[in-house]
C-alpha positions as CSV (number, residue, x, y, z in Angstrom):
1,K,64.9,51.2,3.8
2,N,64.6,50.0,0.3
3,I,63.8,53.5,-1.5
4,K,63.5,54.0,-5.3
5,R,67.1,52.9,-6.6
6,D,67.0,55.7,-9.6
7,V,66.7,58.4,-6.3
8,S,70.1,59.4,-5.4
9,V,69.4,62.3,-2.1
10,T,66.4,62.8,-0.7
11,L,65.1,64.8,2.3
12,V,62.3,64.5,5.3
13,R,59.9,66.8,6.2
14,V,58.0,66.8,9.1
15,E,54.9,68.0,9.5
16,Y,51.8,68.2,12.6
17,N,48.5,70.0,12.9
18,G,48.6,71.4,9.6
19,A,52.3,73.2,10.3
20,I,56.1,72.1,9.3
21,L,57.6,71.3,11.9
22,G,60.9,71.2,10.0
23,D,62.9,69.6,7.1
24,S,65.9,67.2,7.5
25,S,69.0,67.6,5.9
26,K,69.8,65.7,3.0
27,A,70.9,62.5,2.8
28,D,72.4,60.3,0.2
29,V,70.0,57.2,-0.7
30,L,72.8,53.8,0.0
31,P,73.5,51.1,-2.9
32,D,71.3,49.0,-0.7
33,G,68.1,51.4,-0.6
34,T,68.5,52.6,2.4
35,A,69.1,56.2,4.0
36,N,69.6,57.2,7.0
37,Y,68.3,61.0,8.3
38,D,69.8,61.9,11.9
39,F,67.1,64.8,12.4
40,M,64.4,65.2,15.6
41,T,62.2,67.7,16.1
42,D,59.2,68.5,18.6
43,F,56.4,70.4,19.4
44,E,54.1,71.9,22.2
45,C,51.5,70.4,23.7
46,S,49.0,71.9,26.3
47,P,45.6,72.5,26.8
48,Q,45.8,76.2,25.2
49,G,47.1,75.0,22.3
50,P,48.7,75.1,19.6
51,V,48.7,71.3,20.3
52,S,45.9,69.5,22.6
53,L,45.1,66.1,24.1
54,D,42.4,66.0,21.2
55,D,44.9,66.9,18.4
56,I,47.1,63.9,19.6
57,A,44.5,61.8,19.7
58,Q,43.0,62.2,15.8
59,K,46.3,63.9,14.1
60,P,49.7,61.9,13.1
61,V,52.3,62.7,12.5
62,L,53.1,63.2,8.6
63,L,56.9,62.8,6.9
64,T,57.2,63.1,3.6
65,V,60.8,62.0,1.6
66,M,61.3,64.6,-0.6
67,E,64.1,64.6,-3.9
68,E,65.7,67.9,-4.7
69,L,66.0,68.1,-8.6
70,Q,68.0,70.7,-10.4
71,K,65.9,72.5,-12.6
72,D,68.3,75.3,-14.3
73,K,71.3,77.0,-12.7
74,K,69.3,78.9,-10.8
75,Q,66.2,77.2,-10.3
76,K,65.7,73.7,-8.0
77,T,62.4,71.7,-7.1
78,T,61.4,69.5,-5.3
79,V,59.4,66.1,-6.0
80,H,57.2,64.3,-3.0
81,L,58.3,60.6,-3.1
82,A,56.7,58.8,-0.7
83,Q,55.1,59.2,2.7
84,A,54.5,58.1,5.9
85,V,52.4,58.7,8.9
86,V,52.6,58.0,12.6
87,D,49.8,57.7,15.3
88,L,50.4,59.0,18.5
89,L,47.9,57.6,20.7
90,P,50.3,55.7,22.1
91,L,50.9,58.9,24.2
92,L,47.3,59.1,25.6
93,Q,47.6,55.5,26.9
94,G,50.5,56.1,29.2
95,Q,53.1,55.5,27.1
96,C,56.3,58.1,27.2
97,S,58.5,56.7,24.3
98,F,57.4,54.2,21.6
99,Q,58.9,53.0,18.7
100,V,57.5,53.0,15.4
101,S,58.2,50.9,11.9
102,A,56.0,53.3,9.8
103,P,55.6,51.8,6.0
104,L,56.3,54.4,3.3
105,Y,53.7,54.9,0.3
106,A,54.3,56.1,-2.7
107,V,52.6,59.3,-3.8
108,P,50.7,59.1,-7.2
109,T,52.9,60.6,-10.3
110,S,50.1,61.2,-12.1
111,S,46.8,61.2,-12.4
112,S,46.1,58.2,-13.9
113,E,47.7,56.9,-10.5
114,S,45.4,58.5,-8.3
115,L,42.5,57.4,-10.1
116,H,43.5,53.8,-9.6
117,P,44.6,54.6,-5.8
118,E,46.9,51.6,-4.7
119,A,49.1,51.8,-1.7
120,K,52.0,50.6,-2.6
121,V,55.1,50.3,-0.2
122,C,58.1,52.0,-1.3
123,G,60.1,51.9,1.8
124,I,59.8,51.4,5.9
125,W,60.7,54.2,8.0
126,K,62.0,53.5,11.5
127,L,61.9,56.4,14.3
128,T,61.1,57.1,18.2
129,V,58.5,59.3,19.4
130,C,59.4,60.5,23.2
131,S,57.6,62.6,25.6
132,P,59.7,64.1,28.5
133,K,56.9,63.3,31.1
134,P,53.3,61.4,30.7
135,L,50.8,63.9,28.9
136,L,48.2,62.8,30.9
137,S,47.9,62.9,35.0
138,A,46.6,60.1,37.0
139,A,43.6,61.5,37.4
140,Q,43.1,61.6,33.8
141,F,44.5,58.3,32.8
142,S,42.3,56.6,35.5
143,N,38.7,58.5,34.7
144,G,39.5,60.2,31.4
145,N,38.3,58.3,28.1
146,L,38.4,58.1,24.2
147,L,35.8,58.2,22.1
148,N,36.1,56.4,18.8
149,I,33.4,57.5,16.1
150,T,33.7,55.4,12.4
151,L,31.2,56.8,9.8
152,E,31.6,54.1,7.1
153,A,29.0,54.5,4.2
154,A,25.2,55.9,3.7
155,Y,23.2,53.6,1.5
156,S,20.0,53.3,-0.4
157,V,20.9,57.0,-1.1
158,P,18.2,58.9,-2.8
159,K,18.5,59.2,-6.7
160,A,18.5,62.7,-6.4
161,F,21.3,62.8,-3.8
162,V,23.9,62.2,-5.8
163,C,25.2,64.2,-8.7
164,T,28.1,64.9,-10.6
165,R,27.9,68.8,-11.3
166,P,28.0,70.7,-9.6
167,L,30.3,69.2,-7.6
168,Q,29.0,67.9,-4.3
169,N,30.6,68.1,-0.6
170,Y,28.5,64.7,1.5
171,M,28.9,65.5,4.8
172,V,27.8,63.9,8.4
173,C,28.2,65.6,11.9
174,L,27.0,64.8,15.6
175,Q,27.9,66.8,18.5
176,V,30.0,65.8,21.6
177,P,30.2,66.8,25.0
178,A,32.8,69.1,26.1
179,A,34.3,69.6,29.6
180,D,32.7,73.1,29.9
181,E,29.2,71.4,29.4
182,E,29.2,72.8,25.6
183,E,28.9,70.5,23.1
184,F,31.5,70.6,19.8
185,P,30.8,69.1,16.4
186,L,33.0,65.9,15.0
187,L,32.2,66.4,11.0
188,F,32.9,64.3,8.4
189,T,32.9,65.5,5.1
190,N,33.7,65.3,1.2
191,G,32.1,61.4,1.5
192,I,33.1,59.7,-1.8
193,V,29.9,58.5,-4.3
194,K,30.3,54.4,-5.5
195,L,28.3,53.6,-8.5
196,A,26.4,50.3,-8.4
197,G,28.7,47.5,-8.4
198,E,30.5,45.6,-6.0
199,K,30.4,45.6,-2.1
200,D,33.0,47.0,-0.3
201,P,35.7,44.7,0.9
202,L,36.2,43.1,4.9
203,P,38.1,44.2,6.5
204,R,39.3,47.6,4.7
205,P,41.3,50.0,6.9
206,K,39.6,53.2,8.7
207,K,41.1,56.6,7.3
208,W,42.3,59.2,8.7
209,P,40.1,62.7,8.8
210,L,43.1,64.4,7.0
211,S,42.9,66.0,3.3
212,N,46.6,66.9,3.0
213,I,48.0,63.4,2.6
214,M,48.9,62.6,-0.9
215,A,49.8,59.3,-0.6
216,T,47.1,56.8,-0.8
217,G,48.1,54.0,1.3
218,A,49.3,56.7,4.0
219,L,45.3,57.4,4.5
220,S,44.8,54.2,6.2
221,I,45.2,54.4,10.3
222,P,47.6,51.5,11.4
223,N,46.1,49.0,12.8
224,S,42.4,49.8,12.5
225,F,39.6,47.8,10.5
226,I,36.5,48.2,9.7
227,I,35.5,44.2,10.6
228,G,31.6,44.4,9.9
229,G,29.9,41.3,11.5
230,S,26.1,39.6,10.9
231,Y,23.2,42.0,10.8
232,E,21.4,40.4,13.8
233,D,24.3,40.9,16.1
234,E,24.3,45.0,15.5
235,D,22.9,47.5,17.6
236,G,21.2,49.5,15.8
237,E,18.2,49.1,13.2
238,L,17.3,46.8,10.3
239,N,18.8,44.4,11.8
240,K,16.2,41.7,11.8
241,R,15.7,38.6,9.5
242,E,13.3,40.6,7.4
243,D,16.0,43.2,6.7
244,R,18.7,41.4,5.5
245,E,17.8,40.9,1.5
246,F,17.3,45.3,1.7
247,R,20.8,45.3,3.5
248,I,22.2,43.1,0.6
249,Q,21.1,44.5,-2.1
250,M,21.8,48.0,-0.6
251,E,25.5,47.2,-0.1
252,S,26.0,46.3,-3.3
253,A,24.1,49.4,-5.4
254,E,24.9,53.3,-5.2
255,R,26.3,54.4,-2.4
256,I,28.1,57.6,-0.2
257,V,31.2,56.1,1.4
258,W,33.5,57.5,4.4
259,D,35.4,54.8,6.4
260,V,36.9,57.9,8.3
261,E,37.7,57.5,12.0
262,R,37.3,60.4,14.4
263,R,38.7,60.4,18.1
264,C,38.2,62.4,20.6
265,Y,39.3,62.7,24.2
266,L,37.5,63.7,26.8
267,D,38.5,64.1,30.5
268,P,37.0,63.3,33.9
269,T,34.8,65.8,33.4
270,A,33.3,65.2,30.0
271,V,32.6,62.0,30.9
272,V,30.5,62.7,33.7
273,I,28.9,65.0,31.2
274,L,28.3,62.2,28.3
275,Q,26.7,59.6,31.2
276,K,24.5,62.4,32.4
277,Q,23.6,63.6,28.5
278,I,23.0,59.7,27.8
279,A,20.6,59.2,30.7
280,K,18.5,62.4,30.2
281,C,17.8,61.6,27.0
282,Q,19.1,58.2,25.0
283,Y,18.9,59.2,21.6
284,W,21.5,61.5,19.5
285,P,21.1,63.1,16.2
286,V,23.4,62.8,13.2
287,E,22.9,65.2,10.5
288,V,23.6,63.9,6.9
289,C,23.5,67.0,4.3
290,R,24.9,67.6,1.1
291,M,26.4,70.9,0.0
292,A,27.7,72.2,-3.3
293,V,31.4,72.8,-4.0
294,A,32.2,76.3,-5.2
295,S,34.1,75.8,-8.4
296,P,37.4,78.1,-8.7
297,S,35.5,80.5,-11.2
298,K,33.2,81.4,-8.0
299,E,35.9,81.7,-5.7
300,K,36.6,85.2,-7.6
301,T,32.9,86.2,-7.0
302,S,32.1,89.1,-4.8
303,K,30.4,89.2,-1.8
304,A,27.2,90.6,-3.5
305,D,26.7,87.2,-4.7
306,K,27.1,85.5,-1.3
307,G,23.1,85.0,-1.4
308,D,23.2,82.6,-4.3
309,E,25.4,80.2,-2.5
310,D,23.5,80.4,0.8
311,K,21.2,78.1,-1.5
312,Q,23.6,74.9,-2.0
313,I,22.9,73.0,1.0
314,S,19.8,70.4,0.6
315,F,19.4,66.8,1.8
316,H,19.6,67.4,5.3
317,G,18.6,64.5,7.0
318,V,18.9,63.0,10.4
319,A,19.9,59.9,12.0
320,Y,18.9,59.0,15.7
321,V,21.5,57.1,17.5
322,N,20.6,54.8,21.1
323,M,23.6,55.4,23.3
324,M,21.5,53.9,25.9
325,P,23.7,50.7,25.8
326,L,27.0,52.8,26.9
327,L,25.2,53.0,29.8
328,C,25.2,49.2,30.4
329,P,27.9,47.6,32.7
330,G,31.1,46.4,30.1
331,V,29.6,47.9,26.8
332,K,32.1,49.8,25.4
333,R,31.0,49.2,21.4
334,I,27.8,50.8,19.6
335,R,27.9,49.6,15.7
336,G,24.6,49.1,13.2
337,A,22.6,50.8,11.0
338,F,20.6,54.0,11.5
339,R,18.0,55.0,9.3
340,V,18.1,58.6,7.8
341,F,14.7,60.5,8.0
342,N,14.1,64.1,7.0
343,Y,15.4,67.1,9.5
344,Q,12.2,68.6,11.5
345,E,13.1,70.9,14.2
346,S,9.8,69.8,16.1
347,E,10.6,66.0,16.2
348,V,14.4,66.3,16.8
349,L,13.7,68.4,20.1
350,E,11.2,65.5,21.2
351,K,13.2,62.5,20.3
352,T,17.0,64.3,21.5
353,K,15.4,67.2,23.7
354,R,18.2,69.3,21.5
355,Q,17.1,72.6,19.7
356,Q,20.5,73.6,18.1
357,S,21.2,71.9,14.6
358,V,25.2,71.9,13.0
359,F,23.8,73.1,10.0
360,Q,21.4,75.6,10.8
361,D,21.9,77.1,13.6
362,H,25.2,78.3,13.8
363,R,25.0,80.5,11.0
364,T,25.2,83.7,13.2
365,Q,28.3,82.6,14.9
366,L,30.2,81.1,11.8
367,C,31.2,82.2,8.9
368,L,32.2,80.6,5.5
369,A,35.7,79.5,4.4
370,K,35.3,79.8,0.9
371,E,39.2,78.5,0.8
372,G,38.3,75.6,2.7
373,L,35.2,74.5,0.6
374,W,37.1,71.9,-1.7
375,A,39.6,69.3,0.0
376,P,41.0,66.9,-2.9
377,G,41.4,64.0,-0.1
378,A,39.0,62.6,2.3
379,G,38.4,64.1,5.9
380,T,38.2,67.1,7.4
381,P,39.8,70.3,5.8
382,K,42.1,72.3,7.1
383,V,42.5,76.2,7.6
384,A,45.9,77.6,6.6
385,H,48.2,79.2,9.9
386,S,48.7,82.7,8.6
387,K,50.4,85.0,11.2
388,T,47.0,87.1,12.1
389,Q,45.3,83.5,12.9
390,K,48.8,83.2,15.4
391,E,48.4,86.7,16.7
392,D,44.8,85.4,17.5
393,K,45.9,82.5,19.1
394,V,47.8,84.6,21.1
395,T,44.8,86.7,22.5
396,K,42.9,83.7,23.0
397,G,45.2,81.7,24.6
398,K,42.3,80.8,27.4
399,D,39.8,79.1,24.6
400,S,39.9,75.6,24.0
401,N,41.9,74.7,20.9
402,R,39.3,71.7,20.6
403,R,36.7,74.8,20.1
404,L,38.7,76.3,17.6
405,N,39.2,72.6,15.8
406,A,35.5,72.5,15.4
407,Q,34.4,75.9,14.4
408,S,37.1,75.7,11.8
409,S,35.2,72.4,10.7
410,I,31.9,74.2,11.3
411,M,32.9,77.1,8.8
412,L,32.4,74.3,6.1
413,V,28.8,74.5,6.3
414,M,26.3,77.1,4.4
415,A,23.7,79.1,6.1
416,L,20.6,78.5,5.5
417,D,18.1,81.3,4.8
418,S,13.7,80.9,4.8
419,M,13.8,80.3,1.1
420,T,16.0,77.3,0.8
421,L,14.4,75.8,4.1
422,R,11.6,74.8,1.8
423,E,14.0,73.6,-0.8
424,Q,15.8,71.5,2.1
425,Y,12.6,70.1,3.5
426,L,11.1,69.2,0.0
427,S,14.8,67.3,-0.5
428,S,15.0,65.5,2.6
429,Q,11.7,63.9,2.4
430,Q,13.5,61.7,-0.1
431,Y,15.3,59.9,2.7
432,A,12.3,58.3,3.8
433,E,10.9,57.3,0.7
434,A,14.5,55.9,-0.1
435,G,15.1,53.8,2.8
436,T,18.5,55.6,3.6
437,F,20.8,54.6,6.3
438,L,23.7,55.0,7.6
439,V,26.0,52.9,9.0
440,M,28.4,53.6,11.7
441,E,30.4,52.3,14.9
442,I,31.0,54.4,18.2
443,K,33.5,53.2,20.6
444,L,35.1,53.7,24.1
445,D,37.9,53.1,24.9
446,K,37.0,52.3,28.3
447,A,33.2,51.3,29.3
448,L,31.3,54.6,31.2
449,V,30.0,51.8,33.7
450,P,32.9,49.1,34.6
451,K,31.5,45.5,34.6
452,R,32.8,43.9,37.7
453,S,35.2,40.9,37.0
454,Q,34.5,37.4,37.7
455,E,37.0,37.5,40.5
456,E,34.6,39.9,42.3
457,L,31.7,38.3,41.6
458,N,32.8,34.8,43.0
459,R,34.5,36.6,45.8
460,L,31.0,38.4,46.6
461,V,29.3,35.0,46.1
462,K,31.6,33.6,48.9
463,E,30.9,35.8,51.0
464,M,26.9,35.6,51.2
465,I,27.6,31.8,50.9
466,P,30.5,30.6,52.6
467,P,31.5,27.2,51.6
468,R,31.1,24.3,54.5
469,P,32.9,21.8,55.5
470,P,32.9,18.4,53.5
471,L,30.6,15.9,55.1
472,P,32.6,13.3,57.0
473,P,32.4,9.8,55.3
474,R,28.5,8.3,56.3
475,T,28.7,4.3,56.9
476,E,25.7,3.1,58.8
477,T,23.8,3.3,55.8
478,A,20.4,1.0,55.7
479,K,21.9,-2.6,55.0
480,Q,24.5,-1.4,57.9
481,A,22.1,-0.8,60.2
482,V,19.8,-4.0,60.2
483,E,23.1,-6.0,59.8
484,Y,24.0,-4.4,63.7
485,Y,20.6,-5.5,64.1
486,H,21.7,-9.4,63.5
487,Q,24.4,-9.1,65.5
488,H,22.9,-7.8,68.7
489,V,20.3,-10.2,68.5
490,T,22.6,-13.0,68.2
491,S,24.7,-11.8,71.0
492,I,21.4,-11.4,72.9
493,A,20.1,-15.1,71.8
494,T,23.3,-16.4,72.3
495,A,23.8,-14.6,75.9
496,I,20.1,-16.2,76.7
497,L,20.8,-19.6,75.6
498,S,24.0,-19.9,78.0
499,E,21.3,-18.9,80.9
500,C,19.2,-21.8,79.9
501,H,22.1,-24.1,79.8
502,K,23.0,-23.0,83.6
503,L,19.4,-23.3,85.0
504,F,18.2,-26.7,82.6
505,G,21.0,-28.4,81.8
506,K,22.4,-28.6,78.1
507,Q,20.8,-31.7,77.1
508,M,17.4,-31.9,76.4
509,P,15.2,-35.0,76.3
510,E,15.4,-37.1,73.2
511,Q,12.6,-39.5,73.0
512,R,10.3,-38.1,74.9
513,A,7.8,-34.9,73.8
514,V,8.1,-32.0,75.8
515,D,5.8,-30.8,78.5
516,H,4.3,-27.7,77.8
517,Q,3.7,-27.4,81.3
518,T,7.1,-27.3,81.5
519,L,8.3,-25.2,78.9
520,E,5.8,-22.5,80.6
521,E,7.6,-23.1,84.0
522,Q,11.3,-23.2,82.5
523,M,10.3,-19.7,80.9
524,R,9.1,-18.3,84.6
525,Q,12.3,-19.3,86.0
526,L,14.3,-17.8,83.7
527,N,12.0,-14.5,83.1
528,F,12.7,-14.6,86.7
529,E,16.3,-14.8,86.9
530,L,16.6,-12.5,84.1
531,N,14.8,-10.0,86.0
532,C,16.2,-10.3,89.0
533,S,20.2,-9.9,87.7
534,G,18.9,-7.3,86.0
535,K,20.5,-8.8,82.6
536,Y,17.2,-8.1,80.7
537,F,17.1,-4.1,80.9
538,A,20.7,-4.7,79.8
539,F,19.7,-6.7,76.6
540,K,17.1,-4.4,75.9
541,E,19.8,-1.2,76.0
542,Q,21.8,-3.5,74.1
543,L,19.4,-3.8,71.6
544,K,17.3,-0.1,71.8
545,Y,20.4,1.5,70.1
546,A,20.0,-0.7,67.0
547,V,16.3,-0.4,66.8
548,V,17.0,3.4,66.7
549,K,19.6,3.0,63.8
550,I,17.0,1.2,61.9
551,V,14.5,4.2,62.2
552,R,16.7,6.6,61.3
553,E,19.1,4.8,58.4
554,K,15.8,2.5,57.2
555,Y,13.1,4.5,57.9
556,L,14.5,7.6,57.4
557,K,12.5,9.1,60.4
558,T,14.5,11.9,62.2
559,T,11.2,14.8,63.7
560,A,8.7,14.0,66.2
561,F,5.1,12.7,64.6
562,E,2.5,15.2,64.9
563,T,-0.7,12.9,65.9
564,Q,-1.0,9.8,68.2
565,E,-2.3,7.8,65.0
566,E,1.1,8.6,62.7
567,L,2.7,7.0,65.6
568,Q,1.0,4.0,66.7
569,A,0.7,3.4,62.5
570,F,5.0,3.5,62.8
571,L,5.3,1.5,65.5
572,S,3.1,-1.4,64.4
573,E,5.4,-1.1,61.1
574,L,8.4,-1.3,62.6
575,Y,7.2,-3.5,65.0
576,V,6.4,-6.8,62.0
577,Y,9.8,-5.4,60.4
578,L,12.1,-5.9,63.4
579,M,10.2,-9.1,64.5
580,D,11.4,-10.5,60.4
581,E,14.6,-9.5,61.0
582,M,14.6,-10.9,64.2
583,H,13.7,-14.5,63.0
584,I,16.3,-13.8,60.0
585,A,18.7,-13.5,62.7
586,L,18.2,-16.3,64.9
587,N,17.7,-18.9,61.9
588,Q,20.9,-17.7,61.3
589,L,22.3,-18.6,64.6
590,L,20.5,-21.6,65.2
591,S,20.9,-23.4,61.4
592,E,23.4,-25.6,61.1
593,E,24.2,-24.5,57.6
594,E,24.4,-20.6,57.8
595,E,25.2,-20.1,54.1
596,D,21.8,-22.1,53.1
597,A,19.9,-19.0,55.2
598,S,20.7,-16.2,53.0
599,P,18.2,-13.4,53.9
600,T,15.6,-11.6,52.2
601,P,16.8,-8.7,50.0
602,A,15.8,-5.3,50.6
603,S,13.7,-3.1,48.7
604,H,15.9,-0.5,46.9
605,V,14.5,2.7,45.6
606,T,16.2,4.8,43.4
607,K,16.3,8.7,43.3
608,E,14.7,8.5,39.8
609,Q,11.8,6.9,41.5
610,L,11.8,9.1,44.3
611,W,11.3,12.1,42.4
612,L,8.3,10.5,40.6
613,F,6.9,9.5,43.8
614,A,7.4,13.1,45.3
615,H,5.9,14.5,42.0
616,E,2.6,12.5,42.0
617,A,2.7,13.2,45.7
618,E,2.9,16.9,44.6
619,V,0.0,16.3,41.8
620,I,-2.5,14.9,44.6
621,K,-1.4,17.8,47.2
622,D,0.3,15.4,49.9
623,Y,2.5,17.7,50.9
624,K,3.7,15.8,53.7
625,L,4.0,12.1,51.5
626,A,6.3,14.5,49.2
627,S,8.4,16.1,51.5
628,L,9.1,12.4,52.8
629,Y,10.6,11.3,49.3
630,H,12.3,14.3,48.9
631,E,13.6,14.2,51.9
632,Q,14.6,10.6,51.3
633,R,16.1,11.6,48.1
634,V,19.0,13.7,49.9
635,A,19.6,11.4,52.4
636,Q,20.2,8.6,49.9
637,D,23.0,11.4,48.5
638,R,23.6,14.6,49.7
639,C,26.3,16.1,47.3
640,N,23.5,15.4,44.6
641,I,22.8,19.0,43.2
642,Q,19.8,18.2,41.4
643,N,17.9,16.6,44.8
644,W,18.9,19.9,46.5
645,L,17.9,22.0,43.8
646,D,14.0,19.5,43.6
647,Y,13.8,20.1,47.4
648,G,14.2,23.8,46.9
649,A,11.5,23.9,43.8
650,F,9.1,21.8,46.2
651,F,9.7,24.7,49.2
652,L,8.9,27.3,46.5
653,L,5.6,25.4,45.6
654,L,4.5,25.9,49.4
655,E,5.7,29.7,49.0
656,E,8.3,28.6,52.2
657,M,11.4,31.1,50.8
658,T,13.1,30.7,53.7
659,K,13.9,27.1,53.3
660,A,13.8,26.9,49.7
661,Q,16.9,29.7,50.0
662,E,18.9,27.2,52.1
663,C,18.2,24.1,49.5
664,F,19.6,26.3,46.4
665,R,22.3,27.9,48.3
666,Q,23.1,24.1,49.6
667,A,23.5,23.2,46.1
668,L,25.5,26.2,45.0
669,C,28.1,25.3,47.9
670,L,28.3,22.5,46.4
671,D,29.5,24.0,43.0
672,P,29.7,27.2,42.8
673,H,29.6,27.9,39.1
674,H,26.4,26.3,38.7
675,I,24.2,28.4,36.6
676,Q,21.0,26.7,37.5
677,S,21.6,27.1,41.4
678,L,23.0,30.9,40.6
679,L,20.1,31.7,38.8
680,L,17.6,30.1,41.5
681,C,19.3,32.2,44.5
682,G,18.9,35.0,42.4
683,T,15.4,34.5,42.0
684,V,14.7,33.7,45.7
685,A,16.8,36.6,46.7
686,A,14.5,38.9,45.0
687,M,11.6,37.6,45.8
688,L,13.0,38.0,49.8
689,Q,13.8,41.8,48.8
690,H,17.6,40.9,49.2
691,Y,18.3,43.1,45.5
692,E,21.6,43.8,46.2
693,E,22.5,40.0,46.5
694,A,19.9,38.9,43.8
695,E,21.9,41.4,41.6
696,V,25.3,39.9,42.3
697,F,23.7,36.2,41.5
698,F,22.3,37.4,38.1
699,E,25.4,39.0,37.0
700,N,27.8,35.9,38.0
701,A,25.4,34.2,35.8
702,C,25.6,35.9,32.7
703,C,29.2,36.3,33.2
704,L,30.4,32.6,33.6
705,E,27.2,32.2,30.1
706,P,27.4,34.9,28.6
707,H,25.7,32.9,25.7
708,N,22.6,31.5,28.1
709,V,19.4,33.3,27.0
710,V,17.5,32.1,30.1
711,A,20.4,33.7,32.3
712,W,19.9,37.5,30.4
713,T,16.1,36.9,30.4
714,L,16.0,36.6,34.6
715,S,18.4,39.3,34.6
716,G,16.0,41.9,32.5
717,L,13.2,40.9,34.4
718,F,14.8,41.6,37.8
719,H,16.2,44.8,36.5
720,E,13.0,45.8,35.3
721,L,11.9,44.9,39.2
722,Q,13.7,47.5,40.0
723,N,12.7,50.6,37.3
724,N,16.1,49.7,36.2
725,N,15.1,50.6,32.5
726,I,18.4,50.6,30.5
727,Q,20.0,47.3,32.2
728,A,17.1,45.7,31.7
729,E,16.4,46.7,28.1
730,M,19.9,45.8,27.2
731,A,19.5,42.2,29.0
732,F,16.7,41.5,27.3
733,H,18.0,42.6,23.9
734,E,20.9,40.4,24.2
735,A,18.8,37.8,25.2
736,N,16.9,38.3,22.2
737,K,19.6,38.3,20.0
738,L,21.5,35.1,21.5
739,L,18.1,32.8,20.8
740,K,17.9,34.1,17.4
741,T,21.2,33.2,16.9
742,Q,19.8,30.0,18.0
743,L,17.1,29.4,15.5
744,R,19.4,30.3,12.8
745,T,21.1,27.2,14.2
746,M,18.3,24.8,14.3
747,P,18.1,22.8,11.0
748,E,14.1,23.8,10.9
749,A,14.8,27.5,10.8
750,V,17.6,27.3,7.9
751,E,15.7,25.2,6.0
752,G,14.9,27.3,2.8
753,E,18.2,29.6,3.3
754,R,20.9,28.0,0.7
755,G,24.0,30.3,-0.1
756,E,27.0,31.5,2.4
757,E,26.0,34.1,5.3
758,H,26.0,37.7,4.2
759,I,28.4,39.6,6.6
760,S,27.2,43.2,7.0
761,A,29.5,45.9,5.1
C-alpha cells in the first residue's frame, strides 16, 4: 500500500539468512498506490541447517521492493525503493501461522540521506507466515528457553579509544552455553561513535544484528524498545546515589552505541547447562576490543602483509556480569551498568573460572575473513554463501549451524601475537582510568527457576492451617452473667418469702417491736423446714450455675488454682462480690420503686488498657499477671488479629514456641492475607526447624506485598540461615532497593535535590 505515485512497475525480492529465496513477478502499481504480489516462497528449517532454530530467533525475513528501469535497449537496471522485515519469533512461541502488517521503509537515494537517517514509512506490507507443523516439540517448548541479550552502549570511554583514522570496528563478545557442553560466542560489532551532546532518547528501538539492510527504519526490531529506568533499580554496578551525577554526565559525553539485540534459542539441555554454569560461577566475562578495519587498498595486499594486520586489535577489556540473580525464583531479566577492566588472564580465571578468551585464544582454530571486516550497517556481518561453502555444508551436515554462525562471527577477530599483547595491555589500562562501563540487558523468555503462583502459595498455607469454623455467637457476657445471677437470687428470695408466709402468716405486728428471740426462733424453724423438705439443696444447686457463670464471664477464670492461697484469696474476693450483687437484687425486689434502685455500674477495661497492663507486667517480669491480661484481651474479642499476635509475642518472650505458633496461626486463620501474621508464622516455623513451611510463609508474604521491606529482609535472613546464598542475596538486594526508594520519597531525603528525575539511558 501507498507506494510512490511515480512508480509504475515493481517486484519484490525475498531474502533470508543471506540467501535470496526468490523474486516475485512484476506488479503494476494501482492508482490508489497499492500493488498486489501473488508470490509464495519457503525454506527449510532443521538443526543440521542451513537454517536452524537460532536463525529463526535472531534473523528476520527481508523484503525489498524494487523498480526495474530500462537503461537502454539492451540493459535494464533495478532500483531499491523500500524494505521491510518480518520477525519469525512467533514460530518459536508455539504459533504455526500468523499474519503480519510490516511497514515499508524507504531506502535512502543519496549519501546525504544516509547521513541523516530517518525512518520514512512509504507503505504497509501485508503477508502471511506459516509452518506445516510446530518447529518445537512439546518438550522443547515447555523446557526450552529464549535468551535475549541487548548491548546498549559503552560510556566514559578513553579518549584514545575513539579515533577516526584508520576506521575502527568496536566489538563486544560474550559466550553462551550450547547443548554439547561447549560455548559459542555472541558477537556485537560495528559500534557507532556518538560525539558529546544530547543523551540518547528513551524509549528507542532495538536493532537487528544485520548488515544487509539498506533502509534505516527496517533495522529496528518491531515492538522491541530500550525503556531505561532509574539507576537505583538496576542490577549491575554504578547504581548508588553517589554514582548518579557521573552517570548523567557520561550519557551525554562521547560514547560508543550499539542498541543491538541478539537472540539465542536454548534447548532443554542448554538450559540445564546454563543453570549449572551460573551456579558454578556467578560472573560472566563480556569482552570489549577495538579493531582497525582494513581499507579497500589493504584488501589487495598479499599474505606477507598479514603480520602487520595482526597488530590492529587494541583496548582489550572485560566486564564482569553477575548472572546469579537469574537463579532466583521468577527472575527473568538483568539490566545495568558494568565496569570495564583491562583483560588479565589471571584475574579473569579467578573471577569467572574461564581460561579461554574470544579475542585471544581462537587464533589457532579460526582464520581472518578479510571480506567481512567492513560492514556499512550496524550488526553482524555475514559471509557470502559460495558453491564451495555449500558443498562443505553438505559434507559437514552433522555439525550444528549455530557453531558455523558463531565461527563466521569469530573470523572477524584479529589474532594477537606476543608483540601486540604488550600494546594491548597498555591500551586496556585506560579503561580503569576513564571509568568505562557497558550498559546491557540479559533477558530470558522464562525464568530458570519458576516462581510459585499466588494461588499455589495460598493453597499450601490452607493445607498447613485449615480454616476453622467460625465460633458461635456468644451471649453470656459478664453483664448478662450478673443479670442471670440477679434473676436466680430474686427467684430464690421469692420462694423463701413464700415459705415464711406459709409458716408465720403474711401480716407482721405493726405497732410493737419485733422480738429478737422470736426472730431467731422463726429462722430455726425456716431452716429446719427447708432442710427437711430438700428445698435448701434445690436453691443451692439453682444458684451454683449462676455463680459459675460469673466466675467464667466476669473473672475469666477457667483453669485450676496452683496454690491454696490463691484459691482462698479468690474465694474471698468472689464472696464479697456475690454478697454485694445479692443485696442489689434483694433491694430491687423489696423496693416499692424498682426504677429508683439502680445497680452499681460495673467497671469496664478497654483492650488498650489491658495491653498496657500486660506490658507493665512483662516489664516487672510478673508473667502470670501478664498472661491473665492477655487472656482477658483475647476473651473480649476473639476475632481481633492484634490480640492474638500480642498473645503470641508474649509466648515468644517466654520461649514457648508451640503456644506462640498456635496464636499466630489463629491470627492467620482470621485473615490468610495478613502480612504480619505470615511473617510471624514463618519466623516461628524456622525456629521450630520447619523449614519448608517457613519458606512458604515468607514467599507468600513477599508475593502478597512485593514492596514490603520487612518481608524481603526476613526472607533473606531465612535463606541465609539455610545457606542459600543466591536467594538470600536477591532478597537483601530487593529490600535494600525498596528502602532506598522509600528514602528518596521522604522529604528529608530529597531535600536539596532539585530538578526532574534522571533516568538511565
